[in-house]
C-alpha positions as CSV (number, residue, x, y, z in Angstrom):
1,M,120.6,97.9,125.9
2,N,118.6,95.1,127.2
3,K,115.7,97.7,128.3
4,L,115.4,98.5,124.1
5,L,115.4,94.7,123.5
6,F,113.0,93.3,125.7
7,P,109.6,95.1,124.6
8,P,110.2,94.1,120.6
9,L,110.7,90.8,122.1
10,I,107.7,90.4,124.2
11,V,105.6,92.0,121.2
12,L,107.0,89.4,118.5
13,S,106.2,86.7,121.3
14,G,102.7,87.6,121.6
15,V,102.0,88.2,118.0
16,G,103.6,84.4,117.2
17,A,101.6,83.1,119.8
18,Y,98.3,84.7,118.8
19,F,98.7,83.1,115.2
20,A,99.8,80.1,116.7
21,W,96.4,80.0,118.5
22,K,94.4,81.0,115.6
23,K,96.0,77.9,113.6
24,L,95.2,75.4,116.0
25,K,91.7,76.7,116.8
26,G,91.2,76.0,112.8
27,D,90.9,79.9,112.0
28,G,94.5,80.3,110.3
29,G,95.2,80.1,106.8
30,W,94.1,81.8,103.7
31,G,90.8,83.3,104.9
32,G,87.5,82.3,105.3
33,D,87.1,79.4,102.7
34,K,90.3,78.1,104.2
35,T,91.5,77.2,100.4
36,D,95.3,77.8,99.3
37,P,94.6,80.2,96.4
38,W,97.6,78.6,94.5
39,S,96.7,74.7,94.6
40,S,93.0,75.5,94.2
41,Y,93.2,77.4,91.1
42,T,91.5,75.5,87.9
43,P,92.2,77.3,84.5
44,P,89.5,77.5,82.2
45,A,88.5,74.5,80.2
46,D,88.2,76.3,76.8
47,D,91.9,77.7,77.2
48,I,93.3,74.1,77.9
49,V,91.3,72.6,75.0
50,A,92.5,75.1,72.6
51,D,96.3,74.7,73.7
52,V,96.0,70.9,73.6
53,A,94.7,71.2,70.2
54,D,97.3,73.7,68.9
55,A,100.1,71.4,70.3
56,A,98.8,68.6,68.7
57,D,99.0,70.2,65.2
58,A,102.4,71.5,65.9
59,A,103.4,68.0,66.4
60,D,101.9,66.4,63.7
61,A,103.2,69.2,61.3
62,A,106.6,68.7,62.9
63,A,106.3,64.8,62.2
64,E,105.1,65.1,58.5
65,A,108.0,67.6,57.7
């Protein structure tokens, strides 16, 4: 049983050490540009302006009613 357990453990340790080394070296992360795609996303400005204008019109209509 132990003979079946050690090879995967060695492989997983090696893979973990490889990625830890890449991370320490600075090559790890989200790719070549080293930016997080979720926190660096900026939506198009036209959509934001339209959404804010629609929300303001809806708020004004609700206040008048």
